C-alpha positions as CSV (number, residue, x, y, z in Angstrom):
1,X,-58.2,30.2,71.9
2,X,-57.6,26.7,73.3
3,X,-60.1,24.4,75.1
4,X,-57.5,22.6,77.2
5,X,-59.3,20.4,79.5
6,X,-58.1,16.9,79.2
7,X,-54.5,18.3,78.2
8,X,-52.8,20.6,80.5
9,X,-50.4,21.7,77.6
10,X,-51.8,20.4,74.2
11,X,-54.9,19.6,72.8
12,X,-55.6,16.0,72.0
13,X,-54.2,14.3,69.0
14,X,-58.0,13.4,67.8
15,X,-56.8,12.5,64.3
16,X,-53.8,9.4,65.4
17,X,-54.4,6.4,63.5
18,X,-55.4,3.4,66.0
19,X,-53.2,1.2,67.3
20,X,-52.9,-2.3,65.9
21,X,-54.3,-3.7,69.2
22,X,-57.5,-1.7,69.5
23,X,-59.1,-4.5,67.5
24,X,-58.1,-7.6,70.2
25,X,-58.7,-5.1,73.2
26,X,-62.4,-4.2,72.0
27,X,-63.2,-7.6,71.5
28,X,-61.7,-9.1,75.0
29,X,-62.2,-6.2,76.9
30,X,-65.6,-6.2,75.9
31,X,-65.2,-1.9,75.4
32,X,-68.2,-1.5,72.9
33,X,-70.6,-2.2,75.9
34,X,-68.7,0.7,78.0
35,X,-68.6,3.0,74.6
36,X,-71.9,2.8,74.2
37,X,-72.8,3.5,77.9
38,X,-71.0,6.6,77.4
39,X,-72.5,7.9,74.2
40,X,-76.1,6.6,75.3
41,X,-77.0,6.6,71.9
42,X,-74.7,9.6,70.5
43,X,-72.3,8.0,67.5
44,X,-70.1,10.9,68.5
45,X,-69.4,10.5,72.1
46,X,-68.9,6.9,71.1
47,X,-66.4,8.0,68.7
48,X,-65.0,10.5,71.6
49,X,-64.8,7.8,74.4
50,X,-63.3,5.3,72.0
51,X,-60.3,7.7,71.1
52,X,-59.2,9.0,74.8
53,X,-59.6,5.6,76.1
54,X,-57.2,4.0,73.2
55,X,-54.8,6.6,73.9
56,X,-53.7,6.3,78.0
57,X,-51.8,8.8,80.1
58,X,-49.0,7.5,81.3
59,X,-48.2,10.7,83.5
60,X,-49.4,10.8,87.2
61,X,-49.8,14.4,86.8
62,X,-51.4,14.6,84.1
63,X,-54.1,11.6,85.0
64,X,-54.5,14.2,87.9
65,X,-55.5,17.1,86.1
66,X,-57.9,15.6,83.7
67,X,-59.1,13.6,86.8
68,X,-59.9,17.0,89.0
69,X,-61.6,18.2,85.2
70,X,-63.8,15.3,85.5
71,X,-64.6,15.9,89.2
72,X,-66.0,19.5,88.4
73,X,-67.8,17.9,85.3
74,X,-69.3,15.3,88.3
75,X,-70.3,17.8,90.6
76,X,-71.5,20.5,87.9
77,X,-73.3,18.0,85.0
78,X,-75.9,20.6,84.0
79,X,-73.2,23.1,83.5
80,X,-71.1,20.9,81.4
81,X,-74.3,19.6,79.3
82,X,-74.7,23.2,78.5
83,X,-71.2,23.9,77.4
84,X,-71.4,20.8,75.0
85,X,-75.2,21.7,73.9
86,X,-73.6,25.3,73.0
87,X,-69.9,23.6,71.3
88,X,-72.8,21.5,69.0
89,X,-74.7,24.2,68.4
90,X,-72.0,26.3,66.8
91,X,-70.8,23.7,64.7
92,X,-74.2,22.7,63.2
93,X,-75.2,26.3,62.3
94,X,-71.8,26.5,60.8
95,X,-72.7,24.3,58.3
96,X,-76.4,25.7,57.4
97,X,-74.3,28.9,56.2
98,X,-74.3,28.4,52.7
99,X,-71.9,30.3,50.4
100,X,-71.8,31.2,46.7
101,X,-71.6,28.6,43.7
102,X,-69.1,31.5,42.7
103,X,-65.5,30.8,43.8
104,X,-64.6,34.7,44.4
105,X,-63.1,36.8,47.2
106,X,-66.6,38.8,47.5
107,X,-68.3,35.7,48.0
108,X,-65.9,33.9,50.4
109,X,-66.4,37.4,52.1
110,X,-70.1,37.4,52.7
111,X,-70.2,34.0,53.9
112,X,-67.3,34.6,56.5
113,X,-68.9,37.6,57.8
114,X,-72.2,35.6,58.1
115,X,-70.6,33.0,60.0
116,X,-68.8,35.5,61.8
117,X,-72.1,37.2,63.0
118,X,-73.5,34.0,64.2
119,X,-70.1,33.1,65.9
120,X,-69.9,36.3,67.8
121,X,-73.8,35.7,69.3
122,X,-72.6,32.1,70.2
123,X,-69.1,33.4,71.8
124,X,-71.4,36.1,74.1
125,X,-73.5,33.3,75.5
126,X,-70.5,31.4,76.2
127,X,-68.9,34.2,77.6
128,X,-72.1,34.5,80.2
129,X,-71.9,31.1,81.0
130,X,-68.2,31.9,81.9
131,X,-69.4,35.2,84.1
132,X,-72.0,33.3,86.1
133,X,-70.6,29.8,86.7
134,X,-66.8,30.1,86.7
135,X,-66.9,30.2,90.7
136,X,-68.3,26.5,90.7
137,X,-65.3,25.2,89.0
138,X,-62.0,23.8,91.2
139,X,-60.0,22.4,88.6
140,X,-57.0,24.1,87.0
141,X,-58.2,23.3,83.8
142,X,-61.8,24.8,84.2
143,X,-60.5,27.8,86.1
144,X,-57.9,28.2,82.9
145,X,-60.7,27.7,80.2
146,X,-63.1,30.4,82.3
147,X,-60.2,32.6,82.7
148,X,-58.9,32.5,79.0
149,X,-62.9,33.2,78.1
150,X,-63.0,36.2,80.6
151,X,-59.5,37.8,78.7
152,X,-60.1,36.9,75.5
153,X,-63.9,37.5,75.0
154,X,-64.4,40.8,76.9
155,X,-66.9,43.4,76.0
156,X,-64.3,45.5,74.0
157,X,-63.5,42.5,72.1
158,X,-66.7,41.6,71.2
159,X,-67.7,45.5,70.4
160,X,-64.4,45.8,68.0
161,X,-65.1,42.4,66.3
162,X,-68.7,43.8,65.8
163,X,-67.8,47.2,64.2
164,X,-65.0,45.3,62.3
165,X,-67.8,43.4,60.7
166,X,-70.2,45.6,60.2
167,X,-67.6,48.0,58.2
168,X,-66.5,45.1,56.1
169,X,-69.9,44.8,54.5
170,X,-68.6,48.0,52.9
171,X,-72.1,49.2,52.3
172,X,-71.1,52.6,50.6
173,X,-68.7,50.7,48.5
174,X,-65.4,49.5,48.1
175,X,-62.4,51.7,48.1
176,X,-59.1,50.3,46.7
177,X,-55.8,51.8,45.5
178,X,-53.7,50.9,42.9
179,X,-50.5,52.1,41.4
180,X,-50.4,52.0,37.4
181,X,-47.6,50.4,35.7
182,X,-46.8,49.5,32.1
183,X,-49.4,49.3,29.4
184,X,-52.2,51.0,32.1
185,X,-52.3,47.9,34.2
186,X,-52.7,48.1,38.1
187,X,-50.4,46.7,41.0
188,X,-50.4,46.9,44.4
189,X,-54.4,46.7,45.4
190,X,-55.1,47.9,48.8
191,X,-58.0,48.0,50.6
192,X,-58.3,51.4,52.2
193,X,-60.5,52.7,54.9
194,X,-64.0,54.0,53.4
195,X,-63.7,57.9,53.9
196,X,-66.4,58.4,56.3
197,X,-70.4,59.3,55.4
198,X,-70.5,63.0,54.7
199,X,-72.9,64.9,56.3
200,X,-75.0,68.4,56.1
201,X,-72.0,70.4,57.1
202,X,-69.8,69.0,54.5
203,X,-71.9,71.0,52.2
204,X,-70.1,74.1,53.0
205,X,-66.6,72.9,53.2
206,X,-63.9,71.4,50.5
207,X,-65.4,67.9,49.1
208,X,-61.5,67.0,49.1
209,X,-58.9,66.7,46.7
210,X,-60.4,66.2,42.7
211,X,-60.6,63.1,41.5
212,X,-61.0,61.7,38.0
213,X,-64.5,59.8,37.9
214,X,-65.8,57.2,35.0
215,X,-68.9,55.4,35.3
216,X,-69.7,52.0,33.2
217,X,-73.1,52.5,31.0
218,X,-76.0,50.1,32.1
219,X,-75.4,47.7,29.4
220,X,-71.4,47.7,29.5
221,X,-70.9,43.5,30.6
222,X,-67.4,43.4,30.1
223,X,-66.6,46.7,31.8
224,X,-68.8,45.2,34.9
225,X,-66.8,42.3,34.7
226,X,-63.7,43.9,34.8
227,X,-64.7,45.9,37.6
228,X,-65.7,43.0,39.5
229,X,-62.4,42.0,38.9
230,X,-60.8,44.9,40.5
231,X,-63.5,44.7,43.3
232,X,-61.9,41.0,43.7
233,X,-58.6,41.7,43.9
234,X,-59.0,45.0,46.6
235,X,-61.3,42.0,48.7
236,X,-58.6,39.7,48.2
237,X,-56.6,39.8,51.5
238,X,-59.2,40.9,53.7
239,X,-61.7,38.2,52.6
240,X,-58.7,35.6,53.1
241,X,-58.3,37.1,56.8
242,X,-61.6,37.4,57.7
243,X,-62.0,33.4,56.8
244,X,-59.0,32.6,59.1
245,X,-60.5,34.1,61.5
246,X,-64.0,31.9,61.4
247,X,-61.8,29.0,60.7
248,X,-59.9,29.7,64.5
249,X,-63.0,30.1,65.8
250,X,-64.8,26.9,64.3
251,X,-61.1,25.2,65.3
252,X,-62.2,26.4,68.7
253,X,-65.4,25.1,68.9
254,X,-64.5,21.4,67.5
255,X,-61.8,21.0,69.9
256,X,-64.2,22.3,72.9
257,X,-66.9,19.7,71.5
258,X,-64.5,16.7,71.8
259,X,-63.2,17.5,75.0
260,X,-66.6,17.9,76.3
261,X,-68.0,15.1,74.7
262,X,-66.0,13.1,76.4
263,X,-66.6,14.5,80.0
264,X,-70.2,14.0,78.8
265,X,-69.4,10.4,78.2
266,X,-68.4,10.1,81.7
267,X,-71.1,11.8,82.9
268,X,-73.7,9.1,81.3
269,X,-71.5,6.2,82.6
270,X,-71.5,7.4,86.0
271,X,-75.1,8.0,85.6
272,X,-75.7,4.5,84.6
273,X,-73.5,2.8,87.0
274,X,-75.3,5.1,90.0
275,X,-78.8,3.0,88.7
276,X,-77.4,-0.3,89.3
277,X,-75.9,0.7,92.6
278,X,-72.3,-0.3,91.6
279,X,-69.6,2.0,93.0
280,X,-66.6,3.7,91.6
281,X,-63.5,5.6,93.1
282,X,-61.0,7.8,91.8
283,X,-58.0,6.3,91.1
284,X,-54.5,6.7,92.6
285,X,-51.9,6.8,89.7
286,X,-48.6,5.4,91.5
287,X,-45.3,6.8,90.3
288,X,-43.6,4.6,87.9
289,X,-40.7,2.5,88.4
290,X,-42.6,-0.1,90.7
291,X,-45.4,-2.0,89.8
292,X,-48.0,-1.2,91.7
293,X,-51.7,-3.0,92.0
294,X,-53.9,-2.3,94.7
295,X,-57.9,-2.4,94.8
296,X,-60.7,-3.3,96.9
297,X,-64.1,-4.2,95.4
298,X,-62.9,-4.5,91.9
299,X,-65.4,-5.3,89.3
300,X,-66.0,-5.3,85.3
301,X,-68.0,-2.5,84.8
302,X,-68.9,-3.8,81.5
303,X,-70.4,-6.8,83.3
304,X,-72.6,-4.2,85.8
305,X,-74.1,-2.5,82.6
306,X,-75.1,-5.7,81.1
307,X,-77.1,-6.5,84.6
308,X,-79.6,-5.0,86.5
309,X,-78.0,-4.6,89.5
310,X,-74.2,-4.5,91.0
311,X,-71.4,-7.2,90.3
312,X,-69.2,-8.8,92.7
313,X,-66.0,-7.3,93.1
314,X,-62.6,-8.7,94.3
315,X,-59.6,-7.6,97.1
316,X,-56.3,-7.6,95.5
317,X,-52.9,-6.6,97.0
318,X,-50.1,-7.1,94.5
319,X,-47.8,-4.1,95.1
320,X,-44.3,-5.0,93.6
321,X,-45.5,-7.9,92.2
322,X,-44.8,-8.0,88.1
323,X,-46.7,-11.7,87.7
324,X,-50.3,-12.4,88.8
325,X,-51.0,-16.0,88.0
326,X,-55.1,-16.6,88.5
327,X,-56.3,-20.4,89.2
328,X,-59.4,-21.7,90.5
329,X,-62.9,-23.2,89.6
330,X,-64.4,-23.1,86.4
331,X,-66.8,-20.0,86.3
332,X,-65.5,-18.6,89.5
333,X,-64.8,-15.1,87.7
334,X,-60.8,-15.4,87.0
335,X,-61.7,-14.2,83.0
336,X,-64.3,-11.8,84.9
337,X,-61.2,-10.3,87.0
338,X,-58.9,-10.3,83.8
339,X,-60.8,-8.0,82.1
340,X,-61.6,-6.1,85.2
341,X,-57.8,-4.9,85.5
342,X,-57.9,-4.1,81.9
343,X,-60.9,-2.3,82.1
344,X,-59.7,-0.6,85.1
345,X,-55.8,0.3,83.9
346,X,-57.5,1.8,80.9
347,X,-60.2,4.0,82.3
348,X,-57.5,5.3,85.4
349,X,-55.3,5.9,82.4
350,X,-57.7,8.3,81.1
351,X,-58.5,10.2,83.7
352,X,-62.2,8.6,84.4
353,X,-63.0,6.3,87.5
354,X,-62.6,3.1,88.1
355,X,-64.6,0.5,89.0
356,X,-64.2,-0.3,92.1
357,X,-64.5,0.6,95.7
358,X,-60.6,1.8,95.8
359,X,-57.7,1.0,93.1
360,X,-54.2,2.2,92.7
361,X,-51.8,0.9,89.8
362,X,-48.9,2.4,88.4
363,X,-49.7,3.8,84.7
364,X,-48.7,1.3,81.5
365,X,-47.9,2.7,78.5
366,X,-49.7,-0.1,76.5
367,X,-52.7,-2.7,77.5
368,X,-52.3,-5.8,75.5
369,X,-54.3,-8.8,75.5
370,X,-53.9,-12.4,74.8
371,X,-57.2,-14.4,75.2
372,X,-58.2,-17.6,73.8
373,X,-59.4,-17.9,70.0
374,X,-61.7,-20.3,68.6
375,X,-60.7,-22.3,65.6
376,X,-59.7,-20.5,62.9
377,X,-62.5,-21.3,60.4
378,X,-60.4,-20.4,57.4
379,X,-58.0,-23.2,58.3
380,X,-55.4,-21.3,57.4
381,X,-53.4,-22.0,60.4
382,X,-54.3,-24.2,63.4
383,X,-54.8,-22.9,67.1
384,X,-50.9,-22.9,68.3
385,X,-49.7,-21.5,65.1
386,X,-52.6,-18.6,65.5
387,X,-51.6,-18.1,69.3
388,X,-48.0,-17.9,68.6
389,X,-48.1,-15.4,65.7
390,X,-50.2,-13.2,68.0
391,X,-47.6,-13.2,70.6
392,X,-45.2,-12.3,68.3
393,X,-47.0,-9.0,67.0
394,X,-47.4,-8.0,71.0
395,X,-43.8,-8.7,71.4
396,X,-42.7,-6.7,68.7
397,X,-45.0,-3.2,69.8
398,X,-44.3,-4.1,73.8
399,X,-41.9,-1.9,75.5
400,X,-40.6,-2.4,79.3
401,X,-43.9,-0.3,80.6
402,X,-46.3,-2.7,79.1
403,X,-49.5,-4.6,80.7
404,X,-50.1,-7.7,79.1
405,X,-53.4,-9.5,80.0
406,X,-53.1,-13.4,79.1
407,X,-56.7,-15.7,79.3
408,X,-56.1,-19.6,78.7
409,X,-53.4,-19.0,76.3
410,X,-51.1,-21.7,74.8
411,X,-53.8,-24.6,75.9
412,X,-54.2,-25.3,72.3
413,X,-51.3,-28.3,72.7
414,X,-50.6,-30.6,75.8
415,X,-50.5,-29.7,78.9
416,X,-46.5,-30.4,79.4
417,X,-45.8,-28.0,76.1
418,X,-48.5,-25.3,76.9
419,X,-46.9,-24.9,80.5
420,X,-43.6,-24.4,78.9
421,X,-44.5,-22.3,76.4
422,X,-46.2,-20.1,79.1
423,X,-43.2,-20.3,81.4
424,X,-40.7,-18.7,79.2
425,X,-42.6,-16.4,77.9
426,X,-44.0,-14.7,81.6
427,X,-40.4,-15.1,82.7
428,X,-39.1,-13.3,79.4
429,X,-41.3,-10.6,79.7
430,X,-41.4,-10.3,83.7
431,X,-37.7,-10.0,83.3
432,X,-37.9,-7.0,81.2
433,X,-40.1,-5.0,83.7
434,X,-43.6,-5.7,82.0
435,X,-46.3,-6.3,83.9
436,X,-48.3,-9.7,83.4
437,X,-51.4,-11.2,84.3
438,X,-52.2,-14.8,83.3
439,X,-55.7,-16.8,83.9
440,X,-54.6,-20.2,83.4
441,X,-55.8,-23.9,84.1
442,X,-52.7,-25.6,83.7
443,X,-51.8,-27.3,86.9
444,X,-48.3,-27.8,85.8
445,X,-47.7,-24.3,85.0
446,X,-48.8,-22.4,87.7
447,X,-47.7,-25.2,90.4
448,X,-44.4,-25.2,89.1
449,X,-44.3,-21.0,89.3
450,X,-45.4,-21.2,92.8
451,X,-43.2,-24.0,93.8
452,X,-40.0,-22.7,92.0
453,X,-40.8,-19.4,91.9
454,X,-38.6,-18.7,88.8
455,X,-39.5,-14.8,88.7
456,X,-38.3,-14.0,92.2
457,X,-41.0,-12.6,94.8
458,X,-42.7,-10.7,92.8
459,X,-45.2,-13.2,91.5
460,X,-48.9,-13.0,93.4
461,X,-51.1,-16.1,93.0
462,X,-54.9,-15.8,93.2
463,X,-57.3,-18.3,93.3
464,X,-61.6,-18.4,92.5
465,X,-63.1,-18.5,95.5
466,X,-65.5,-22.0,96.0
467,X,-67.2,-22.8,99.1
468,X,-67.5,-26.3,100.5
469,X,-70.8,-27.2,99.1
470,X,-69.4,-26.0,95.4
471,X,-70.7,-22.7,95.4
472,X,-68.6,-19.6,93.3
473,X,-68.4,-16.5,95.2
474,X,-67.1,-14.9,92.3
475,X,-64.4,-13.3,94.0
476,X,-60.3,-14.0,94.1
477,X,-58.8,-14.5,97.1
478,X,-54.8,-15.0,97.7
479,X,-53.7,-18.6,97.7
480,X,-51.6,-21.8,96.1
481,X,-53.1,-23.0,92.9
482,X,-55.3,-26.2,93.0
483,X,-55.1,-29.6,91.2
484,X,-58.3,-29.5,90.2
485,X,-61.0,-27.0,88.6
486,X,-64.3,-28.7,90.1
487,X,-65.7,-29.3,87.1
488,X,-67.3,-32.1,88.8
489,X,-69.4,-29.2,90.5
490,X,-70.8,-28.0,87.2
491,X,-71.5,-31.5,86.0
492,X,-73.6,-32.2,88.9
493,X,-75.5,-29.2,88.6
494,X,-76.0,-30.2,84.5
495,X,-76.4,-33.9,85.2
496,X,-78.0,-34.0,88.7
497,X,-75.4,-36.3,90.1
498,X,-71.3,-36.2,90.0
499,X,-69.4,-38.3,87.3
500,X,-67.9,-41.6,87.7
501,X,-65.0,-43.7,86.3
502,X,-65.5,-46.8,84.0
503,X,-66.3,-49.8,85.7
504,X,-63.6,-51.0,88.0
505,X,-61.3,-47.6,87.7
506,X,-60.7,-45.3,90.3
507,X,-62.8,-42.4,90.0
508,X,-61.2,-39.4,87.7
509,X,-60.8,-36.1,89.3
510,X,-61.1,-33.0,86.3
511,X,-57.6,-33.7,85.6
512,X,-57.7,-37.2,85.4
513,X,-55.3,-38.4,88.1
514,X,-56.9,-40.8,89.2
515,X,-57.8,-38.8,92.6
516,X,-61.5,-39.8,93.8
517,X,-63.9,-36.9,93.8
518,X,-64.1,-34.9,97.7
519,X,-67.2,-36.8,99.1
520,X,-68.6,-38.9,96.0
521,X,-69.0,-42.8,95.6
522,X,-68.8,-44.0,92.2
523,X,-71.8,-45.4,90.7
524,X,-73.4,-45.5,87.3
525,X,-75.8,-44.1,85.8
526,X,-78.4,-45.7,83.0
527,X,-78.4,-43.9,79.9
């Protein structure tokens, strides 16, 4: 039996080691907040969410298969939670079935019979759920799952299993055959079907072929041990077969709990977002080959989970673009948008809903982040060395179908060098087919890319929106880069007035170019 709810033709690789980029992804995209919302305090659900999201799907058909399953879960949350609770109960109760401290076929058989009796009751309940709720589900995954339960757990099967379990208890003793060998040693021990129970009519019929019987004396401990050994040899194959059968059922409940655990995590996340009025949508996975990114109302799901209400989303139309360059005002939502893109890709490629009104993108086989880091407290390397080393590690693992998110990368050196490093890296990536989103304050970089367009038409420039009065809307709009990040707005907000230049000098803009602040006259402020 196989659950096969997350994949059409295989089981998820739960034991796969995490990728080397997982720590950076978790840190930069704040995935811990997302996992915590999906877990709702359950450590097992947290782990299920982490493992599934770190193994993104790349085939659009596989993504749609899982999307259909999760759509059923959202329509029938009570049934899904009931199935998850049943699988959890099966594993918990199996752990409470203790066996003997003596390792022997007889002890193994006794424990396996207790476990089988437990599982049969739970399988009966699972079959009842399938019979009563199967019609409520539409996805191919759940239809196959319920059809499998109906075919493999029909009444005849469960009756036969109970009959076999009762016979294996050997309430009338164990019948074993063997053949004698040299030295009167037995060989070829075979467990036989026990004879039928004799009734009163058998008193008047033949009692069967003659047999030689030996009765052990009451205190013959050595004989009892020898007889127990013979009994164990006869029971060995039966005990092994029954233990394997129980392990098979246990593996089924384990896989079912894991796959339903991810589905339950999605239910928890949807409930948390609904409580905040945050919209979600079913992503549209585009066929591979052409870069696609079109979204409406895309927002950072982790930012929404940390706040009491919905957050502002952005609209982007970047189909055909391998490079998105994001510039604009400080605290305008650039980094938030960058995280939103990464989270939306991971959620969409996990078969989940996306944090947007609509979202369409081509699946990418890997997502990498290259965010600015704080100074190394161990003084092992400088900031630029550390950034270059991280980029080298990404390049070693990156493929042509990857996605890289840059946030203020290579700003640790002067602007000209930082712009040149970025330009060469972005050029190499986009030429290889990699999709990149770059948030930068380096005007020389963004202006040069916009003016010369060395990467062809496949570049889209976005800018953090700012109203004429300096207010941030936290939306991104398409537009050319500006030479200022409008840091004076933040200065005025903190100090109550705009900054001034030294006496006798022209007022400086944020980049120190000598351009005056718009609508601002130089004046001094006493200290």
